[in-house]
C-alpha positions as MATLAB code, in Angstrom:
seq = 'MWSCGVLNGTGRGEDQLLCPHSHLVLSVLSLLCLVVGVPVGLGYNALLVLVNLCDQSSMTMPDVYFVNMAVAGLVLSALAPVHLLGPMASGWALWGFSSEVHVTLLVLFNVCSLVTMYSTALLCLDCYIERALPRTYMSSVYNTRHVCGFVWGGALLTSFSSLLFYICSHVAARIVECSRMQNAEAADAILVFIGYLVPAMAVLYALVLISRIRKEDTPLDQDAGRLDPSVHRLLVATVCTQFGLWTPHYLTLLGHTLLTARGKPVDGHDLGILLFAKDLSRLLAFSSSPVMPLLYRYMNRNFPSKLQRLIKKMHCRHQNCSVDHAGAQQRSA';
ca = [
    -114.115   36.803  -80.916;
    -110.869   35.746  -82.565;
    -108.439   33.662  -80.504;
    -105.052   32.014  -80.998;
    -106.586   28.539  -81.062;
    -107.320   28.756  -84.798;
    -103.570   28.987  -85.517;
    -102.652   25.792  -83.701;
    -101.191   23.253  -86.043;
    -100.467   25.688  -88.876;
     -96.759   25.200  -88.543;
     -95.974   28.910  -88.745;
     -93.770   29.929  -85.862;
     -94.017   33.652  -86.540;
     -97.805   33.458  -86.253;
     -97.559   31.686  -82.923;
     -95.256   34.444  -81.636;
     -97.364   37.357  -82.873;
    -100.692   35.864  -81.890;
    -100.589   36.561  -78.105;
     -99.565   40.178  -78.700;
    -102.317   40.711  -81.258;
    -104.869   39.151  -78.926;
    -103.703   41.447  -76.107;
    -104.042   44.529  -78.318;
    -107.539   43.491  -79.354;
    -108.556   42.893  -75.741;
    -107.223   46.286  -74.651;
    -109.058   48.033  -77.467;
    -112.264   46.207  -76.545;
    -111.986   47.278  -72.917;
    -111.239   50.843  -74.003;
    -114.342   50.824  -76.179;
    -116.441   49.564  -73.271;
    -115.045   51.911  -70.625;
    -114.753   55.088  -72.705;
    -116.567   54.676  -76.015;
    -119.894   53.343  -74.758;
    -120.518   56.031  -72.069;
    -119.379   58.813  -74.407;
    -121.524   57.439  -77.231;
    -124.624   57.145  -75.066;
    -124.146   60.553  -73.461;
    -123.262   62.654  -76.491;
    -125.724   60.991  -78.870;
    -128.525   61.470  -76.346;
    -127.427   65.091  -75.864;
    -127.393   65.695  -79.632;
    -130.907   64.308  -79.998;
    -132.229   66.166  -76.940;
    -130.739   69.541  -77.891;
    -132.148   69.448  -81.413;
    -135.577   68.067  -80.527;
    -136.040   70.657  -77.785;
    -135.275   73.449  -80.251;
    -136.881   72.176  -83.429;
    -137.575   75.658  -84.788;
    -133.836   76.227  -85.321;
    -133.095   72.819  -86.847;
    -131.623   72.758  -90.341;
    -131.503   69.976  -92.889;
    -128.047   68.705  -91.741;
    -129.259   68.690  -88.127;
    -132.039   66.240  -89.032;
    -129.577   63.822  -90.608;
    -127.238   64.071  -87.628;
    -130.131   63.377  -85.275;
    -130.914   60.316  -87.391;
    -127.298   59.145  -87.137;
    -127.323   59.865  -83.402;
    -130.322   57.562  -82.900;
    -128.440   54.818  -84.754;
    -125.410   55.620  -82.589;
    -127.483   55.143  -79.432;
    -128.500   51.675  -80.611;
    -124.890   50.832  -81.494;
    -123.688   51.963  -78.062;
    -126.334   49.774  -76.431;
    -125.282   46.794  -78.567;
    -121.549   47.209  -77.961;
    -121.411   45.608  -74.468;
    -123.532   42.674  -75.647;
    -121.194   42.030  -78.583;
    -117.943   42.603  -76.689;
    -118.870   40.752  -73.478;
    -121.085   38.032  -74.921;
    -120.146   34.595  -76.254;
    -118.399   36.172  -79.256;
    -115.751   37.498  -76.835;
    -113.339   34.591  -76.616;
    -111.845   33.903  -73.211;
    -113.742   36.493  -71.186;
    -117.404   36.160  -72.102;
    -119.666   37.067  -69.190;
    -122.837   35.485  -70.539;
    -124.252   33.445  -73.372;
    -127.400   33.531  -75.452;
    -129.284   31.448  -77.966;
    -128.809   31.527  -81.721;
    -132.074   33.431  -82.149;
    -130.807   36.253  -79.939;
    -127.510   36.179  -81.814;
    -129.346   36.655  -85.106;
    -131.428   39.507  -83.643;
    -128.302   41.340  -82.498;
    -126.715   40.931  -85.928;
    -129.814   42.306  -87.640;
    -129.947   45.332  -85.313;
    -126.267   45.984  -85.984;
    -126.876   45.763  -89.737;
    -129.869   48.111  -89.539;
    -127.759   50.705  -87.720;
    -124.998   50.386  -90.299;
    -127.470   50.878  -93.154;
    -129.059   53.910  -91.475;
    -125.645   55.446  -90.837;
    -124.335   54.957  -94.376;
    -127.506   56.110  -96.116;
    -127.909   59.120  -93.827;
    -124.384   60.157  -94.779;
    -125.086   59.647  -98.486;
    -128.384   61.540  -98.405;
    -126.755   64.344  -96.414;
    -124.245   64.787  -99.264;
    -126.953   64.766 -101.926;
    -129.174   67.229 -100.048;
    -126.226   69.548  -99.402;
    -125.615   69.620 -103.151;
    -129.286   70.389 -103.833;
    -129.294   73.108 -101.170;
    -126.148   74.639 -102.603;
    -127.280   74.492 -106.233;
    -130.939   75.464 -105.643;
    -131.084   77.208 -102.255;
    -134.731   78.308 -102.321;
    -136.525   75.357 -103.878;
    -137.204   73.733 -100.464;
    -136.486   70.306 -101.993;
    -134.132   69.659  -99.082;
    -136.221   71.339  -96.383;
    -136.362   70.162  -92.790;
    -139.914   68.893  -93.303;
    -138.943   66.756  -96.283;
    -135.758   65.539  -94.603;
    -137.708   64.207  -91.618;
    -139.837   62.086  -93.929;
    -136.731   60.915  -95.797;
    -135.160   59.782  -92.517;
    -138.305   57.797  -91.756;
    -137.991   56.077  -95.116;
    -134.315   55.365  -94.371;
    -135.233   53.393  -91.252;
    -138.005   51.572  -93.089;
    -135.716   50.759  -95.997;
    -133.015   49.520  -93.632;
    -135.491   47.166  -91.959;
    -136.726   45.858  -95.321;
    -133.187   45.380  -96.592;
    -132.223   43.509  -93.440;
    -135.223   41.190  -93.814;
    -133.610   39.198  -96.635;
    -130.400   38.973  -94.649;
    -132.459   37.933  -91.625;
    -133.785   34.918  -93.525;
    -130.295   33.794  -94.488;
    -128.950   34.272  -90.960;
    -131.848   32.427  -89.374;
    -131.561   29.502  -91.771;
    -127.820   29.266  -91.208;
    -128.319   29.071  -87.414;
    -131.535   27.075  -86.929;
    -131.734   25.048  -90.135;
    -131.750   21.789  -88.186;
    -135.201   22.640  -86.824;
    -136.720   24.193  -89.940;
    -137.039   22.020  -93.023;
    -137.854   24.995  -95.272;
    -134.369   26.422  -94.631;
    -132.581   23.507  -96.268;
    -131.954   25.583  -99.402;
    -131.064   28.835  -97.637;
    -128.166   27.778  -95.385;
    -125.911   30.459  -96.801;
    -124.875   33.292  -94.485;
    -122.383   34.506  -97.118;
    -125.294   35.520  -99.349;
    -126.521   37.826  -96.591;
    -123.030   39.351  -96.325;
    -122.902   39.892 -100.095;
    -126.284   41.661 -100.000;
    -125.094   43.947  -97.222;
    -121.835   44.792  -99.008;
    -123.659   45.771 -102.192;
    -126.661   47.595 -100.727;
    -125.108   48.861  -97.514;
    -121.747   50.046  -98.829;
    -121.330   50.175 -102.622;
    -124.608   52.024 -103.311;
    -124.143   54.808 -100.692;
    -120.428   55.067 -101.564;
    -121.272   55.771 -105.215;
    -123.925   58.278 -104.141;
    -121.457   60.102 -101.868;
    -118.785   60.168 -104.563;
    -121.259   61.550 -107.099;
    -122.517   64.230 -104.690;
    -119.013   65.350 -103.696;
    -118.002   65.684 -107.353;
    -121.051   67.859 -108.032;
    -120.403   69.979 -104.928;
    -116.770   70.486 -105.915;
    -117.846   71.715 -109.351;
    -120.275   74.213 -107.851;
    -117.646   75.527 -105.423;
    -115.387   76.372 -108.372;
    -118.086   78.466 -110.030;
    -118.730   82.054 -108.958;
    -122.434   82.711 -109.439;
    -124.881   85.315 -108.057;
    -126.414   82.528 -105.971;
    -123.294   82.548 -103.787;
    -124.620   85.729 -102.120;
    -128.039   84.195 -101.413;
    -128.876   84.296  -97.713;
    -130.801   81.078  -98.051;
    -127.697   79.019  -98.760;
    -126.195   76.724  -96.182;
    -123.527   78.026  -93.853;
    -120.010   77.519  -95.335;
    -119.005   75.615  -92.206;
    -121.508   72.921  -93.189;
    -119.216   71.927  -96.060;
    -116.334   71.288  -93.669;
    -118.625   69.294  -91.403;
    -119.890   67.346  -94.426;
    -116.399   66.387  -95.605;
    -115.348   65.437  -92.075;
    -118.500   63.326  -91.648;
    -117.983   61.454  -94.912;
    -114.313   60.749  -94.192;
    -115.056   59.626  -90.637;
    -118.040   57.402  -91.394;
    -116.510   55.686  -94.392;
    -113.145   55.409  -92.671;
    -114.697   53.617  -89.686;
    -117.195   51.451  -91.590;
    -115.142   50.471  -94.675;
    -113.065   47.817  -92.794;
    -116.284   46.135  -91.651;
    -117.645   45.814  -95.182;
    -114.250   44.786  -96.573;
    -114.166   41.991  -94.007;
    -117.622   40.822  -95.094;
    -116.467   40.912  -98.709;
    -113.288   38.965  -97.890;
    -115.241   36.303  -96.023;
    -117.662   35.980  -98.941;
    -114.840   35.631 -101.488;
    -112.973   33.046  -99.407;
    -116.112   30.965  -99.010;
    -117.012   31.290 -102.709;
    -113.794   29.503 -103.686;
    -115.275   26.233 -102.490;
    -112.054   25.250 -100.749;
    -111.563   24.812  -97.008;
    -109.955   27.811  -95.331;
    -106.729   26.985  -93.485;
    -105.995   28.105  -89.953;
    -103.755   30.982  -91.005;
    -106.308   32.641  -93.311;
    -109.117   31.964  -90.846;
    -107.159   33.550  -88.013;
    -106.425   36.674  -90.044;
    -110.061   36.906  -91.127;
    -111.428   36.570  -87.593;
    -108.930   39.097  -86.252;
    -109.855   41.570  -89.007;
    -113.554   40.955  -88.316;
    -113.248   41.776  -84.609;
    -111.027   44.805  -85.245;
    -113.361   46.159  -87.935;
    -116.351   45.730  -85.640;
    -114.559   47.725  -82.960;
    -113.998   50.510  -85.480;
    -117.682   50.390  -86.424;
    -118.736   50.688  -82.778;
    -116.325   53.606  -82.327;
    -118.356   55.625  -84.847;
    -121.011   56.015  -82.150;
    -118.923   58.301  -79.864;
    -116.878   59.894  -82.662;
    -119.728   61.355  -84.721;
    -121.493   63.398  -81.977;
    -118.114   64.746  -80.842;
    -117.377   65.785  -84.415;
    -120.781   67.470  -84.635;
    -120.264   69.147  -81.264;
    -116.979   70.806  -82.207;
    -117.650   71.632  -85.874;
    -121.249   72.874  -85.725;
    -121.275   76.572  -84.836;
    -124.891   76.603  -83.670;
    -124.696   73.671  -81.276;
    -123.126   75.583  -78.305;
    -125.863   78.228  -78.399;
    -128.560   75.559  -78.609;
    -127.022   73.750  -75.653;
    -126.899   76.953  -73.612;
    -130.572   77.657  -74.308;
    -131.490   74.110  -73.296;
    -129.523   74.379  -70.043;
    -131.122   77.727  -69.254;
    -134.569   76.340  -70.049;
    -134.034   73.396  -67.705;
    -132.619   75.672  -65.009;
    -135.578   78.043  -65.275;
    -138.221   75.356  -65.341;
    -139.049   75.776  -61.638;
    -137.923   79.390  -61.323;
    -139.081   82.766  -62.587;
    -136.395   83.557  -65.141;
    -136.283   86.156  -67.851;
    -136.903   85.015  -71.402;
    -133.871   84.557  -73.638;
    -134.664   87.392  -76.043;
    -131.385   87.001  -77.901;
    -132.076   83.355  -78.606;
    -135.619   84.130  -79.699;
    -134.393   86.863  -82.039;
    -131.756   84.527  -83.444;
    -134.377   81.854  -84.181;
    -136.792   84.338  -85.721;
    -134.014   85.733  -87.920;
];
């Protein structure tokens, strides 16, 4: 984690005065993420996955994508304490680990970021397809589940090239074959292009198409097979939230790549700003884990009824309870 030591000897008095306050703010935010964000992220993401998987007959296409993002959120919540309390946390690290473990944690973090961004992009594209062609079943729940499987596989394959660069930049002294691949900035550039620019263009394209359809009054607007209108509000909120929380992380990777590409040594002032931005952006990325299930909880109209049926099912597991006919009729309808 960033510390004030990188600014020593820069000769900038204002930086020396602001540095302790900035470090205190970052430490407070890290503790807040650990104390509040991690338990909320683990609890609500697990609840989102459990509620939908226990009532799969009522799942819709957006629900599948949110379950996919919730699984990535669970992994992010599990990684947050390791990142914030490990050796990267300057001054208050509770443990240390080898470079190989460090690389593994980075790869898992990158996989979760790719899954999150591409799930958001594909959600936008499928919502457009469902709105334009409501009864073609191109964006059905069955197809969406297979797409989410491909998203995880694609994220792992995409992270493999970055994994090679990260490994060679950390253990090159022991592996002769890595002598030509000691470039972690190349891995960052790959992630910025594939993990941010591509899904951002896809989301922008899908939102433009959706906005055009919303302006047109067609007979399809009365089709019962169309998505609920509240899904559009949830979609816009999801896109704004995910890209708002993840954009600083990718901008930091891009800034680090550009500074290194200049071929000039980075002074203490620029390095301090970069490290501070990196830690702050990573905190924002980790905060997406508790924010997204809360957003889904309060903007999805069907989630409360699903949760009530799950609670009643668990309560009646060892008792003779009456069947929830209303819920069954709702699912059959």
